[in-house]
C-alpha positions, 0 to 999 in steps of 0.5 A: 500500499503506498504512503498516499493510500495509507494516509487517505484512509485516516483521514476519511476516518478522521473526517467521519470522526470530526463530524459530531465535533464540527457540529459542537463547533458551530454550536459553541460559535452560536451559544457564544454569539447569542451570550454576547448579545444578551450580555450586550442588550442587559448592559446599563439596566442597573444604571440611575434613570438619568442615564436615559435622559442623558442619552435619549432615543435618536432615529440615528440608523447607527443605533437601530441595531442595539434598540433591536436587541434591547426589544428583543430581550424584553420580549423574549423575557416576557414570553419566558413568564408567559410559558410559566404562567401558562404551564402552572395557570392553565393546568390548574384551570383545566384540573381542578373545576373550582379553580377553573370557575375562577381563573377562566373568568379571570383570564377573560377579563384580563385579556379585555383590560387595555394595556395601559390599564395595566401600566397605570398600576404596576409601573409604580409597583416595580419602580418602587422595587428598584427606585431611581433605577433603569431596571424598575422600568425595565421590569414594567415594560416587560410586564406589559409585553407579558400581558399581550403574550400570556392570555393566549397561550393559557387559552391555548394550553387550557383548551388542548388539556381539555380536549386530550383524547378519551382514550388516552385518558382512560389509559392514564386513570387506569394506571393511576398516574398522579398529577405530576406523571400525567402531566409530564407523560400525557398532558405536556406533550400532546398540548406542545404543538399547539403551545409552540404556535401559539407562543410564536403568535404571542411573540408576533402579537407583542410587537403590537403593544411594543410602542405602548410598554417602551414609553413609560409614563409616571405622573407628568413624567415620561420615560423612554427605553431605547428599543424599536418601539420607542423608534417608532413612536418618535418617527410618527410623531416627527412624521419621519416616513423613513425611519419608520421604514427603517424600524420595519426593516429591523423588524423584519431581520429580527423576526427572520433570525429568531424564527431560524434560530429559535421557532423553526427548530422548536416546531420541528422538534414539536412535531414527534408529539402529534397525536397519530397512529401512523408515521407522517409523510411530511415533516417539518425540518430546520437546519438548526434542529438538525444541527442540535441533534447532531451535537453533544454540547447542547445535551450537557447544557440541557442536562440539568433540565432533563435531570430536574424532570427526572428528580421530580418523577422520583420524589413524587408521592404517587410514583408508584403504581396506585389503584385508580379511584374516580373522583368523588363529587363534592358535597352539596353543602360545600358546592353552595358554600363555594358558589355563594363565596364566589357570588359575594365577591362579584357583588363586592367587586361590582359594588366597589366599582359603581361606588367609585364611578358614581361618586362623580358620574350618574346613570346617564353616563352609565347608559350612554357607555353601554351603547357605545359598547354595543357599536364596538360589538357589532364591529367585533362580530363582523370583523371576527367573522370576515377574518374567519371566512379568509383564514381558515381556509388558508390556515387548513391548507398550510397546516397540512402541507409542512413544506409550505408552513416552513416557507410561510412561517417567517411570512405569517410572524412578520405580519403578525408583528407588524405594528398596526400603528404604523398604517394608522397615518395612512388610514387617516391620510385615506378617509380625509382624502376621500371623505370616508366614514370613520365609524366604518373604515376605522373598523379594519384597524381593530383586527390587523394585529389580532386576526392572526390568532385565527390563523396560527391556531387554525395552522396548529389544528390542520397540522395536528389532524392524524395523518391516519385520519387524512389517509383513510378519508382519501382512501374512502374518496371523501372529497369537497364540503364532505371532507371539510364536514367530517374531517377539516372542521371537526378536527381544527374546531377546538383551536378556532375557538381558542383562536376566535375567542382570543382575536375577539378579546384582543379587537375589544382591547385594539379598539382604544387605538384604533376607534381613535387615530391621529396623524399630526394634527389630523385626528379621527374618532369612531362612535365606540367604547375604544374611543371613549376610554382613549379620550378618557385616558388622554383627559386623565378622567379616571372615574370615565376610565373606570367605567369603560374598563368595566363596561369592556369587561362586562362585555368581553365576559358575556361574549365568552359565556354566551358564545365562545364557552358554549362551543368549547363545550361542544368541542370537549363533548363531540370533537375530542380525538378518541 
């Protein structure tokens, strides 16, 4: 054997052996880069507030990458907090009937409360924790973004837990799984695919509120944090279309990056948790996920999380095989006492709000607000119906085609993340130029940022339809409307209800900024509850703000109880996979 031949064989063997090492090296570089970005973005958050006045937000494009980094870190911090909140609160609501009677209506109310309402009460709290420091304002901004992300994720996880296939539920009961083991072995894996899509939607939906969350007002003082939201607010104030274009471009770049590095790998990983009995012909792919599977470095990094899960299973007091027991219904006396306690709490809250409002207002004001709420409700109903007719077929088509889902995923995220308030100036110009009615043509602005909840949930529902069910429909020649009636619509219906419920609540919230828009000196108002709350907030009329928010919460709860909750119950009763 020649020396060259003797050298080629060890060299080829070395190439095969070092493939995981190359993956480790690439993963190490990516992780090191991400760590450097996190440390760079976290610089200065412990400094005094005066630093923000010394270095105010500027429209210099050189600062835009740094602003984009700060905004992205806030949004991921809020997303992590939303995930923890979802896993705890939604599980409690789904597994405890009494807890659900409190948590679900509370989520209905919280998703309808304007983000400005949260900021009014939370800014003082967080700034009090870290007086005179930027960290307090940063936490207030993260919490504001959290309020735009958490409710959608919580509703999605709750719906998934309530629609666990009946045969899997019976198996878990027959094995006598403890609550911890059931959650880790059944609930969390089953709900993961839909939760991942709703995490993407929540991340994108958070961009809608970035402008409000990065400009914190305390009394007569406004604290502006560096970020894309504050950049957009300043550009809109100065009517700088070039700066707005720079901000939109930066958003597109950021969304593309975290789609490739975070969400697309998670979607590819979560596909293995789909409930089906035959392998899917097409699976979502991700170069980052393939890289992670080849590396040995990340398995070491995730070892503490895996070890924590195993430790929970070991320490679980019900970890052994225990006999399956049926849940004993609560006694009639305890049930009546619980219902009386809930009624007393609701009456006390209503009495407190009425007492606060009626000190300066009268019943005529309340009736006027109810009339405005009816106008906004009509807009919400019409917009949700139109959005459903458009996005349900598109979402089903995308969800059944993983390759197209990969291509359209970043596009959908960008469209969902596109701040609707950027389009408000154009709406004002067109309405004024063509002398259109604000009551009609301002209405679509309410659905611009919330229609994507329907699309993302329908995509998640369509992708969760078992492959064996789709193949059986094809074998029996189920086509056309019969396929939609017997396969597609039943498969996506629970997910659609979650998306439509969240979209309707978000539309009520968005009405506050959509029914009262401005561009420079030009201001337009549409008659409705949103414009009423916006005007009262601008004037500092807190009794009217409280009246408007209370009316909005009342309508959202009634809307959900009379429409969406019965649909939820129908989906749980008739459309569960078995």
